[in-house]
DOLUMTI-118694 format. One line per 5 residues: number of its first residue (from 1); for each residue z, x, y of N, C-alpha, C. Coordinates in pm, whole numbers, padded with zeros to 5 digits. Atoms other than C-alpha are relative to their C-alpha. Example, Ala and Ser with C-alpha at 12.3 -4.5 7.8 and 13.67 -1.06 7.14 Angstrom:
1) 00000/00089/-00119/00780/01230/-00450/00000/00090/00120 ~ -00006/-00082/-00119/00714/01367/-00106/00073/-00077/00109
This chain:
1) -00012/00163/-00010/10449/12545/09535/00121/-00044/00067 ~ -00104/00047/-00092/10797/12545/09687/00002/00013/00127 ~ 00044/00002/-00159/10697/12670/10010/-00052/-00107/00070 ~ 00031/00099/-00050/10488/12414/10048/00044/-00181/00022 ~ -00112/00180/00011/10726/12069/10003/00076/00094/00147
6) -00180/-00073/-00119/10986/12332/10270/-00137/-00078/00094 ~ 00010/00096/-00127/10917/12087/10573/-00052/00098/00095 ~ 00021/-00090/-00057/10946/12376/10745/-00060/00064/00000 ~ 00124/-00066/00018/10661/12560/10642/-00149/-00088/-00068 ~ 00093/00099/00047/10397/12314/10465/-00086/00181/00024
11) 00135/-00095/00001/10035/12533/10480/00034/00106/00054 ~ -00030/-00068/-00119/10151/12732/10745/00077/00178/-00059 ~ -00079/-00088/00027/10386/12935/10508/-00098/00105/-00142 ~ 00058/-00098/00132/10104/13084/10280/-00140/00022/00059 ~ 00132/-00060/-00039/09814/13249/10302/-00142/-00125/-00020
16) 00132/00039/00038/09442/13047/10346/-00041/-00030/-00119 ~ 00067/00008/00162/09344/13105/09959/00136/-00077/-00105 ~ -00128/00072/00031/09701/13016/09824/00075/-00090/00093 ~ 00013/00179/-00050/09732/12729/10049/-00074/-00126/-00064 ~ 00093/00135/00082/09421/12533/09884/00031/00034/-00080
21) -00032/00016/00164/09543/12630/09544/00131/-00032/00005 ~ -00120/00021/00042/09898/12545/09612/-00028/-00184/00093 ~ 00006/00112/-00016/09773/12208/09763/-00140/-00058/-00111 ~ 00057/00073/00125/09541/12114/09480/00056/00016/-00115 ~ -00063/00013/00084/09777/12224/09206/00122/-00120/00061
26) -00157/00167/-00044/10090/11924/09433/-00098/-00067/-00037 ~ 00086/00097/-00011/09741/11657/09442/-00002/-00004/-00224 ~ -00046/00034/00198/09774/11717/08975/00090/-00032/00059 ~ -00082/00043/00013/10084/11713/08994/00036/-00117/00057 ~ 00018/00186/-00054/10138/11363/09200/-00060/-00098/-00060
31) 00115/00096/00072/09853/11207/09025/00027/00009/-00070 ~ -00072/00020/00160/09969/11297/08695/00098/-00056/-00029 ~ -00088/00055/00015/10304/11154/08781/-00054/-00140/00013 ~ 00087/00183/-00032/10100/10831/08920/-00023/-00009/-00189 ~ 00064/00008/00162/09983/10835/08569/00139/-00068/-00100
36) -00138/00026/00079/10302/10838/08394/00067/-00132/00077 ~ -00036/00167/-00045/10423/10499/08578/-00056/-00062/-00003 ~ 00080/00150/00016/10329/10157/08506/-00057/00059/00113 ~ 00030/00028/-00055/10118/10058/08725/00132/-00234/00062 ~ -00046/00086/-00031/10346/09726/08769/-00024/-00044/00142
41) 00031/-00001/-00164/10318/09821/09155/-00106/-00055/00033 ~ 00131/00017/-00124/10021/09699/09256/00001/-00170/-00114 ~ -00034/00110/-00038/09983/09364/09310/-00041/-00067/-00151 ~ -00013/00036/00146/09907/09125/08958/00008/-00121/00030 ~ 00047/00154/-00017/09747/08748/08998/00060/-00051/-00049
46) -00103/00154/00043/09943/08458/08864/-00146/-00025/-00122 ~ 00156/00082/00043/09675/08307/08572/00013/-00146/00050 ~ 00006/00100/-00012/09616/07994/08672/-00089/-00102/-00072 ~ 00078/00043/00062/09509/07746/08427/-00126/-00106/00074 ~ 00148/00045/-00036/09095/07619/08485/00015/-00095/00045
51) 00056/00159/00020/09188/07278/08483/00056/-00006/00141 ~ -00002/00063/-00106/09334/07324/08799/-00019/-00002/00140 ~ 00114/-00046/-00155/09192/07207/09178/00106/00080/00142 ~ -00046/-00072/-00134/09285/07454/09450/-00004/-00046/00111 ~ -00049/00065/-00109/09404/07347/09753/-00146/00100/00081
56) 00082/-00103/-00050/09144/07488/10025/00091/00157/00084 ~ -00115/-00164/-00022/09476/07731/10136/-00035/00133/-00083 ~ -00010/-00089/00201/09460/07826/09719/-00128/00066/00050 ~ 00073/-00043/00064/09129/07903/09760/-00078/00111/00063 ~ -00038/-00136/-00130/09173/08105/10047/-00010/00123/-00065
61) -00096/-00119/00016/09457/08336/09920/-00136/00065/-00165 ~ 00015/-00092/00134/09235/08352/09571/-00131/00110/00023 ~ 00138/-00113/00004/08935/08517/09724/00045/00058/00060 ~ -00118/-00185/-00045/09191/08774/09910/-00003/00061/-00125 ~ -00045/-00040/00144/09361/08828/09588/-00142/00062/-00150
66) 00133/-00072/00124/08997/08851/09393/-00028/00159/00046 ~ 00047/-00131/-00072/08857/09072/09660/00149/00139/-00030 ~ -00158/-00063/00025/09240/09285/09618/-00055/00028/-00137 ~ -00045/-00055/00123/09201/09354/09256/-00098/00038/00034 ~ 00101/-00022/00013/08821/09385/09284/-00025/00206/00039
71) -00028/-00170/-00092/08917/09776/09507/00069/00073/-00183 ~ -00053/-00120/00115/08919/10055/09257/00122/00086/00066 ~ -00140/-00116/-00011/09266/10226/09228/00009/00085/-00079 ~ 00017/-00090/00020/09306/10532/09179/00103/00162/00018 ~ -00105/-00119/-00040/09617/10788/09139/-00019/00174/00045
76) 00051/-00123/-00020/09410/11041/09185/00019/00017/00252 ~ 00038/00013/-00186/09280/10889/09568/00135/-00016/00045 ~ -00133/-00008/-00080/09674/10778/09643/00045/00170/00019 ~ -00037/-00121/-00022/09759/11134/09564/-00028/00091/00062 ~ 00052/-00088/-00153/09545/11298/09796/00099/-00082/00182
81) -00096/00065/-00114/09671/11061/10038/00111/00040/00068 ~ -00076/-00044/-00081/09993/11141/10051/00015/00093/00040 ~ -00061/-00193/-00062/10040/11505/10046/-00095/-00024/00080 ~ 00036/00004/-00162/09776/11468/10383/00081/-00035/00086 ~ -00086/-00023/-00076/09981/11278/10487/00144/00060/00024
86) -00097/-00117/-00031/10254/11501/10472/00031/00077/00040 ~ 00066/-00119/-00055/10079/11796/10554/-00007/-00046/00171 ~ -00024/-00008/-00143/10001/11629/10909/00083/-00015/00075 ~ -00117/-00029/-00007/10302/11542/10935/00030/00128/00102 ~ -00080/-00132/-00045/10455/11826/11244/00100/00063/-00110
91) -00104/-00053/00138/10656/12033/11037/00138/00022/00052 ~ -00117/-00019/-00085/11028/12045/11080/00031/00118/00063 ~ -00099/-00162/-00024/11261/12299/11247/00062/00066/-00029 ~ -00030/-00126/00158/11370/12603/11073/00072/00029/00020 ~ -00140/00036/00010/11721/12537/11135/00022/-00097/00014
96) -00066/00125/00074/11730/12189/10940/-00017/00055/-00113 ~ 00013/00005/00127/11821/12155/10600/-00116/-00044/-00073 ~ 00125/00065/00028/11479/12103/10435/00040/-00153/-00103 ~ -00027/00100/00053/11681/11853/10162/00069/-00098/00074 ~ -00051/00088/-00102/11847/11718/10455/-00116/-00115/00056
101) 00131/00073/-00070/11484/11625/10577/-00001/-00049/-00104 ~ 00074/00133/00077/11342/11466/10303/00098/-00104/-00047 ~ -00063/00137/00019/11656/11264/10229/-00048/-00096/00088 ~ 00017/00081/-00117/11596/11108/10566/-00132/-00037/00013 ~ 00099/00036/00049/11267/11081/10553/-00046/-00109/-00117
106) 00112/00090/00136/11188/10868/10180/-00024/-00120/00059
């Protein structure tokens, strides 16, 4: 797991089967971390009174907010996307400290 997290090596530092297993394990770990967090970072539409007349601009934003709320939110999908973005970025130079590299890209 440490090799795949090291920005100097990523999947290239592992054999094909080991790399696939490590990616799957890391996806599972990231997804489990996401489940442990509260979902408060997702937008939650403030409740409005049903008697309030919406202005045309507010109606437009309400429609957009409803569409966003309907979108499925999946910690697993978020984990896969995050990990793939990381793995598709160029590897770090071999002479760089991996912890410094990660701190700089936070």
